[in-house]
C-alpha positions, 0 to 999 in steps of 0.5 A: 130718850125723852120721857113722855112728860117732856114732849107733846104728842100729837096724833094726826088722823090716819087711816092704816091700809090708805096706801100712804106710809105712816109717818113719825116726826120728832119735832124740836121747835121754839115751843118745846120737843113734840112727837107728831104721828100721821101721814107725812103731808099732814105732819108737814102742814101741821109743822107749817101751820103750827110750829113754824121754824124747826128741825125734826127727824122724820121716819116713814113706815109701811107694813110696820117696816121703817124705810126711810129716816132723815133729819129736815128743816122746816123752812124753805131753802134749807137742807140738812146733809149727813156726811162721812169724814173717815169713820166719823159722821157729822151733819151739815146744815145747808141754806141754799146749798152753802154751809151754815153750821156743822154738828157732830150730833144734832141737837135735841132742842131748838137752834136759835141760830138757824132762825136767826140766820133765816131772819136776817142773813138769808134775806140777803142771799 
C-alpha cells in the first residue's frame, strides 16, 4: 500500500447522483504514482492530457459498491489481460493482440519497456 506522501492525489469534480459511476484510478506514470478520483471519462481525459503513456488500475463504483476493477494502459492498441494457468494468475500486456510482456504481478511503478516498444517497434507493426 502506498503511503500518502508517495503519490499525488487528483480530485476531479464529480457530482454524486449524476447517473455516472464514480471512478478511482491508481496510475503508474513517468511522473510517479497518482490517485485520480472522478468520472471515468474525466479521468481518461486527464491521463491523456497530463500523464501520457502509463498503466493504471481503475475501479468503478455505484451506490458505494465496486462493480468493476481492471488494469489498463493509456496507449492506443494496448490491452492488459488477466490469465489463469492452473491456480496461478498472471497478466499479459498485448499490443494489437500480440503478447509483448508477461508479469505474475503488475509492477507498481512505471514500465519503461512498454513506452520504448511503443516508440520503436509499434510503428513497424
